[in-house]
N, C-alpha and C positions, 0 to 999 in steps of 0.2 A: 697715373703713371707708375705709382708704387706697386700696384697689384701686378702690373705688367713686368716690372723688373723682377718681382718674386717669381713669377711665372717662368721667366727666362732663366732665372738662377736654378729653379727646380729642374726644368727641362734640360738645362746645360749640364749640370753636374750630378743631379739626383735622379735622373730618368730611370734608372734601374730600380732604385729604392721605390720610386713612386709606383712603378709597374708591379713591384713586388707587394707593396701595400694595397694596391688596387686588386690584385689576385686574391690576396688574403681576405679583404673585405668582401670580394665576390663569393669566395668559398664559404665565409662566415654567413653572408646573406643567404646563400643557397641552403646551408645547414639549418639555419633558422627557419626558412621557408618550408623545408621537409619537416622539421620538428613540429611547426605550427600546423601542418597538414595532418601529421599524425595525431596531434591533439584535437583537432577538429573532428577527425574520424572517430577517435575514442569518445569524445564528447557526444557525438551523434549516436553512437552504440549505447553509451549510458542513458541517453535521453529516451531512446527506443525502449531499453530495458526498464526504465522508470514508468514509461506509459503503459507497458505491459503488466507491471506490478500494480499500478494503479487500477487498471481494469480488473485484475484478479481480486485485488481488495475489495473493490465495489461489488463484484460478483459474490464474494464470500459474505459481505455485509447483507446483501440481498437474501442469501440463502439463510444466514443467521436470523434475519427478521422473519422469514417464513417459518423456520423452525420454532422461533420464539412464540409466534402467533399460533401455530399448531399446539405447542405445549400449553399455552394459555387457554386454548379451547378445551383440550384434554383435561386440564386441571379444573376448569369450570364444569365440565361434564362429571369429572370425579367428585367434586363438591356436591352437585346435584344428586348423583347416585348415593353418596353418603347420607345426604338429608333423607332421600326416600328410604334408605335402609333404617334410619333412625325412626322414621315414621312408622314403618312396617313393624319394627321391633316393639315400639310403644303399643301399637295396635294388637300385636300378639299377646303382649303382657296383659292388656286390658281384657282381651277375650279369655285369656287363661284364668284371669281373676273371675270373670263372669261365669265361666264353666265351674270353677271351684265353688262359687256361691250357689249356683243352681244345684250342684251335686250335694252340697250339705243341706239344701232344702229338701231334696229328695230322700235323704237318709233319715 
């Protein structure tokens, strides 16, 4: 019975205030709904951008790995070439020494 008496009192004297409050609440609710939709849209855009960036980072990582592997191969090849160059230089020095010894024997 009390809630009914309050309802009657509100509708009897404060109907305009109640309608005003209801309109304000509806406008506020609508504004919040619009803002929420904007936030959802922005969040979706950020998520898509993030996914694109993650794919780009993964692609760059793969390219970096390929380049590192190629650099490792070239480095290994360079080490092998350097080793062969040292071997050939040692052989040349040994042959020059033998030639020098043979020349001194011939003289």
